[in-house]
N, C-alpha and C positions, 0 to 999 in steps of 0.2 A: 504495499499499500505506500502511495507516495502522496507527498503533499505537493498540491498542485497549486493554490494561492492562498493568500495569507491576509488580511485585513484589520486594523486597527485605529481608531478613532478615539481624541479624548481620552486617551490611557495614559496615564503618568505623565510623562518626558514627551511625550510620542502624541503630537493632533494630528497627524495620519499617516499613517504608512500601510500603502496597497502594494502585496509582491506578488505578482505571478510566474512563477518557475518554468526554468527551460528545461524541455527535454530533445534528449537525442533522435537519430531515424528509428531505434531499434524500441523505444519507448522507455528507457530511462533514463531518469533525471541527470542533468548537466550539475559540475559544483555549484555552490551559494554559500559566496561571501559576507557579510554581515560586515562593514568597518565605521568607526564609530570611537568619540572618541570615552574617556570613565564616565557614565550616567547617561548615553547618549538616548538609552530604549536597548543593548543587543538583548540582553538579559532579559528584558520581557517580552521580546516578541519572541523567543526560543521559549519562555517559559507558556506563551500561552498557545505554541506549538504542541508542547507537553499537556497544556492544561484538555486541548483537544484531543487527545490520543486519551490524556486517564477517562474523561467521558464516556468517548468511544467505549474504552474496555469498558468502566464500570457498567456501562447500561449491561450488561451479560454476568462479565463477573466480578460475585461479591469481596474480593479480597483487594481491588484497587481501591476505591474508597470507601471502607464500611461503615456500617452503621452502627451505630450502641444507641437503644434509647430513643427510638425513630428518628433521631438525627442523624444523618449523612456527612461524612469528613468532604470534603473539599481543598483541590489543593491551590487553586487561586481563585484566592478571595474576593469578589468585587465590593466598596463601598464610597462611601464619600472620602474617604483618601486615596482612590486607587485613579478619582477622575482628574484631567487635566483642567489647573486652577481656574478659574472665570468659563471653566466650560458646563452646559447642563446635561450631558449624559458622556459614556463612554457604549464602545460598542469592540466587542471583537467576533472577529470570523473566519474560519479557515474550511478547505475544502480538501475532501483529498479524491486519488481514483486508486482502485485495483482491477486492473484489466476493465472491461465493462462497467461496474459496478461505479459510484460515488456515494461519499458519504460526506455529511455538514455537519459545522459544530458553532453555536452561537453562542456569544454570552452579553448581555446588555443589564445596562445602568442608569437609572437617570433620567429626564425627562426629555424623550428624544424627539425634532424636528424630523413628522414622518418624508415630506419633502426630502430630509438626505439620506436618510434610513433607506427607503425607498430607492433613490439614487446608488448606493455604495452597495445594497445587496442583490444590486440589479444579476453577477454570474453567483447567485447561492440562491438554487430554484426553491426550495423549501421554503425559503423566504425572502422572497424577494418582494413579498407582499405584507413585509412586516411593516405593520403604521400602528398597532396598538398600543400600550403602553402596558404590558404584563411588568409584574413585583419588580421592584428593583433588585440586582443578583439573579434575573432571569439565567440557566442555563439550557440549551436543549439541543439533542444531535439526530439526526436523522438518518438513515444504512437498516440494510439488514440484519437482524441479529443474532441469522446465521452465520454470513458471511462476516460480521464481527467476530464472532467466536472461529470460524476457523482461520482467520488472518490473525489474531494474536496468541491462536497458539500456535501458526506455524514461522512466525517470524519474533524475531525479537527486538522490540521500542527500546528505548532508553536516554533520556535526560540528565545532563549531568550537568547540574548548579552554579555559578560562582562558587558557590563556597567547601566544590569538591576538597577532597585533602589527597594526597598521596601519604606514602610511610616515609622519610629520609633514606636516602640511598646507605645510609649510614648505621640505622638504626639495626641494634641484634635481635632479630625475631625470633632467637632462640630464648632467647629473654622476655621478648611479651608472651602474648597470652595466642596459645596456637588458636589457630585458625576451625572449627567448627569440621567436619566430616562433608564433604560431598553428602549433598540430602538429591536422591533416586526416588523418594517418594513418589509415588505416582499421583498425580493433580485427578484433584475429585471432582464430580459436577461442580459448574457452576465458582472454581477456583481456577485461575491462571496458573498463579505459582513462579512465576517470573517477573522479576521485578523492574519500573517505567522509571523511577525516580534514583537516582543510583548517589548519594554522595561520598562514595570511596570508590577506590578499580581494586586491582588484583588480589589483595595479597586476605581481603573480606569478601571475594566475591568471586572466589574459586568453584562452589558450586553453577554456578550462572556462567558463569566461560565454557564451562563442559558442559552447558547444553548448546552456546553457540558454537565449540572446538567441534561436536557429533554434528550437529545439522552441518558446518563444514565440513564433512567427514577427517578431521585432524585427531591424529593419533592420542587416544585420552592420555596416555602413560610420560606422555611430551606438556600436557597442560600442569599435571602434579609433580613432576618433577622441575618447570620453568621457574627460577629463580624473579625474575623479572619479568615484562612487558617484551623488551627488544628480544628476549629466546623465544617469545613464543610466535611476533612477529617474523623469526627468521625459520621458526621452523614450518611454517605456514607456508 
């Protein structure tokens, strides 16, 4: 599943960002690089894509955004603090494509201008007539639930926040707490069993890396014996 379009209006420091992703002739995406100074909204844009993935996955799997006491968890929270200063509303939207299937995400906050909303959402089929004023903080997704299940089970989707950390190269891993053994417990119904948000990398995510390497037909023993990411790259 590939990101096709991303829209951000009045979201934090981003007054308007509209991305139309480029693709090769074979249908695979071309690399996209966001360039900007600190605080210009690069991570905010990436987190919007991550939020869209989380909302899509959580529509099918219970362990993505768990519910407790009838209250659901959210990755990206919308509120008065997330709206651009002096703006009346915030709008986020993303569209994805998997072969012939399309998937959409929308998040709204504040009091939108119907004219602006209608024009902005022209390419977002299920929501281009979005002129009502739903409760602040509304999020919605559109797509075949069965296809969503197949896509997330088959692929690996990950967002590394800007707060991610790596253990220093000089650390004595024998002194640190040992990593837990890889967990090959079968995924139960309505459980994805794979992370979407990753705070750290190889030392604490070997079980996740094993899953990816198995999908890529890389020798599992290589994954366990590798001491760093460069070793894994060379092996693949």
